[in-house]
C-alpha positions as CSV (number, residue, x, y, z in Angstrom):
1,X,61.8,90.0,169.9
2,X,64.9,89.2,171.9
3,X,67.9,88.3,170.5
4,X,70.5,86.0,172.9
5,X,74.4,85.6,172.4
6,X,73.9,82.7,170.4
7,X,72.7,84.5,167.6
8,X,69.3,83.9,165.4
9,X,68.6,81.6,168.2
10,X,65.3,83.2,170.2
11,X,64.1,81.7,173.7
12,X,60.1,81.6,173.0
13,X,58.3,79.3,176.0
14,X,61.2,77.6,177.0
15,X,61.9,76.2,173.7
16,X,64.8,77.0,171.2
17,X,63.8,78.0,167.4
18,X,66.3,78.9,165.3
19,X,65.4,82.1,162.8
20,X,67.1,81.4,159.8
21,X,65.7,81.1,157.3
22,X,65.9,78.3,154.0
23,X,65.7,79.7,150.6
24,X,62.4,79.8,148.5
25,X,64.1,78.4,145.5
26,X,65.4,75.1,147.7
27,X,61.9,74.8,148.8
28,X,60.4,75.2,145.1
29,X,63.1,72.9,144.0
30,X,62.3,69.7,146.3
31,X,59.0,70.2,145.6
32,X,59.3,69.8,142.2
33,X,61.2,67.0,142.3
34,X,59.3,65.1,144.4
35,X,56.5,65.9,142.6
36,X,58.6,64.4,139.3
37,X,59.4,61.0,141.5
38,X,55.5,61.2,141.6
39,X,54.6,61.3,138.7
40,X,57.2,59.1,137.0
41,X,56.1,56.4,139.6
42,X,52.4,56.2,138.4
43,X,52.9,56.7,135.2
44,X,55.0,53.3,135.4
45,X,52.7,51.6,137.0
46,X,50.0,52.2,134.8
47,X,51.9,51.6,131.7
48,X,52.8,48.0,133.3
49,X,48.8,47.7,133.8
50,X,48.3,48.2,130.0
51,X,50.0,46.0,127.8
52,X,48.8,45.9,125.1
53,X,49.6,43.1,122.2
54,X,51.7,43.7,118.9
55,X,49.5,43.2,115.9
56,X,51.1,40.0,114.0
57,X,52.8,41.0,110.7
58,X,51.3,38.2,108.1
59,X,50.4,38.4,104.7
60,X,47.5,36.7,103.3
61,X,45.4,36.0,99.9
62,X,42.0,35.0,99.9
63,X,40.3,33.7,96.7
64,X,37.4,31.5,95.6
65,X,37.4,27.7,96.4
66,X,37.5,25.9,92.5
67,X,34.6,23.7,93.8
68,X,31.1,25.5,92.9
69,X,29.4,26.5,96.2
70,X,26.4,24.4,95.1
71,X,27.7,21.4,94.7
72,X,27.1,18.9,98.0
73,X,29.8,19.3,100.3
74,X,31.5,22.2,98.6
75,X,34.0,24.8,100.2
76,X,33.5,28.2,99.4
77,X,36.5,30.3,99.2
78,X,40.4,30.2,100.5
79,X,42.8,32.4,103.2
80,X,46.1,31.6,102.6
81,X,49.1,32.7,105.0
82,X,51.8,33.4,102.5
83,X,54.1,34.2,105.1
84,X,55.1,36.8,108.2
85,X,54.4,35.7,112.0
86,X,52.6,32.7,113.2
87,X,48.6,33.6,115.0
88,X,47.2,31.4,117.4
89,X,44.1,30.1,116.1
90,X,42.0,31.1,119.1
91,X,43.4,34.9,118.0
92,X,41.6,34.4,114.0
93,X,38.3,36.1,113.8
94,X,36.7,34.8,110.6
95,X,33.6,37.5,109.3
96,X,32.2,37.5,106.3
97,X,29.7,39.9,104.8
98,X,27.3,39.9,102.4
99,X,27.3,42.5,98.6
100,X,25.0,44.5,101.2
101,X,27.2,45.1,104.1
102,X,25.3,42.6,106.2
103,X,27.4,40.4,108.1
104,X,26.4,36.9,108.1
105,X,29.3,34.7,109.9
106,X,31.5,35.6,112.4
107,X,33.3,32.4,114.3
108,X,36.7,32.3,115.8
109,X,38.4,30.1,113.7
110,X,39.1,27.2,116.0
111,X,35.8,27.4,116.7
112,X,34.9,27.5,113.6
113,X,37.0,24.2,112.8
114,X,35.4,22.4,115.7
115,X,32.0,23.1,114.2
116,X,33.0,21.6,110.8
117,X,32.9,24.9,109.3
118,X,36.7,25.2,108.5
119,X,39.3,22.9,107.7
120,X,42.6,24.5,108.4
121,X,44.7,23.0,105.9
122,X,48.6,22.6,107.6
123,X,51.7,22.0,107.1
124,X,52.9,19.2,109.2
125,X,56.6,18.7,110.1
126,X,58.8,19.4,113.5
127,X,59.1,22.8,113.7
128,X,55.4,23.2,113.0
129,X,52.4,23.9,115.8
130,X,48.7,22.8,114.9
131,X,47.7,25.4,117.2
132,X,48.7,28.2,114.7
133,X,48.4,29.4,111.4
134,X,52.0,29.4,109.5
135,X,53.2,30.6,106.1
136,X,52.3,28.4,103.7
137,X,48.7,26.8,105.6
138,X,45.6,27.7,104.3
139,X,42.0,27.7,106.0
140,X,39.3,26.4,103.6
141,X,35.4,27.8,104.4
142,X,32.8,25.7,103.8
143,X,30.0,26.9,100.8
144,X,27.7,26.5,103.8
145,X,28.6,29.8,105.9
146,X,27.5,31.8,102.5
147,X,24.1,31.3,103.2
148,X,23.0,35.3,103.2
149,X,19.6,34.5,103.0
150,X,19.5,31.7,105.6
151,X,17.5,29.2,103.0
152,X,20.1,26.4,104.0
153,X,21.2,26.7,100.4
154,X,24.5,28.8,99.5
155,X,24.7,31.4,97.5
156,X,27.2,32.5,94.8
157,X,28.1,36.3,94.5
158,X,30.5,38.6,95.8
159,X,31.3,38.4,99.4
160,X,33.9,40.4,101.8
161,X,35.9,38.7,103.5
162,X,37.8,39.3,106.5
163,X,40.1,37.9,109.0
164,X,40.9,40.1,112.2
165,X,43.2,39.3,115.0
166,X,40.7,39.2,118.3
167,X,42.8,40.6,120.6
168,X,43.1,44.1,119.6
169,X,40.1,43.5,116.9
170,X,42.9,44.6,113.8
171,X,41.7,43.8,110.7
172,X,44.7,41.4,108.9
173,X,43.0,41.3,105.4
174,X,39.6,41.8,104.1
175,X,38.8,41.3,100.8
176,X,35.6,41.3,98.5
177,X,35.2,37.7,96.4
178,X,33.4,37.0,93.6
179,X,32.3,33.2,95.1
180,X,30.8,30.7,92.0
């Protein structure tokens, strides 16, 4: 190569090129920075798309209702909210299993209330909202949902009763209850 008076500049085909090199370390560092920024932007975008709701923190109790399940218009069991976060009735799934583990009932609580299969026994007053299951309130289930034989007659026995938080399908409470 022909050196000119300008030092490291070489004239080729009418263009002047600078042959002074850039360190490979600087190039590698710039590439690493670009990759890290790209991955950070991608992770930020993905995290904003996957907004998973938190499971409410609350305590519940499930017990047999004092009514006999064979009585006319009887109630079967009671789910009590003992305190904690309030939960929208549209987000609660009530599931009942018979003693063999077979699912005999499954419905969103707000839909079950519309079908008169459960009663939302709510506390009234200014701070309470009828769309939410809050501390001090209870869900009273009709005995008619305790019909494992589908013969139209509710049966006494042991049932597994579970309440799920529908957005995450997390179990809020799951109890075996002897219904009489």
